[in-house]
N, C-alpha and C positions, 0 to 999 in steps of 0.2 A: 274498735274498728281496726286499730293498728297493732293489736296484740299479736297477730301472727306474722307481721312483716317486721324484719329486723330494722333497727334504728338506722343503720348505715344505708339501707335501701331507700328509706324515707328521706334521708338526707340527700341522697343522689337525685331523687325525684324533685326535691325542693331546689337543688342547684340547677337542674334543667329548667324548672319553672322560672327561677330568677333570671336565667340567661334569656329565656323567651321574653320576659318583661324588659330586659335590657335591649333586645332587638327592637321591640315595639317603641321604646323611648327614643332609640336612635333614629327610627323612621319618623317619629314626631318632630325631632330636632331638624331633620333634613327637610321636612315639609315646611316648617316655620322659616328656616333660613332661605329656602328657595321661593318664599312668598306665596306658596300655595295655600297656606293656612295663616290666619291672623296671629300676631304675636310680636313681641319686641325683644330687645336684647336681654331684658331682665328675665323673661320666660326662658330664653335659650340658656342663660347662665344657670338658672334653677334646674332645668332639665339635664344639663351637663353634669352638675353636681350629683343629682339623683342617679344619672347613668353611671357615674364613677362608683357610687356606693353599691348599686345593684351588681355591677360587673365584679367588684371586689368580693362581695358576698357570695356570688355564684362560683367564682374561682376558688375561694377558700373552702366553701362547702364541698365542691367537687373534688379538690385535692384530698381533703380529709376523708371523703367517702371512698375515693380510690385507694387510699392507704388503709382503710378499714377502721378508722378512728371515729367514734361517735361523739359529736360535739353538741348534739341536741338530746334532750331527755324528754321523751314523750310518755314515759310510764312513771 
């Protein structure tokens, strides 16, 4: 399926998808802290750690994709 798409383009799409997941996690954190959704401080801590990892992964993959360096091997 990905034979005709360059690795760097797949990497850029993955970076965008991870950024969208980060935005979704940030919205979940906001809803929990504003008491719209149930959850405690432990859930907020877990989601903030997860948010940090997804933001870091999306930033790193995006910068490498912009530079044209492939860090994923899909073939």
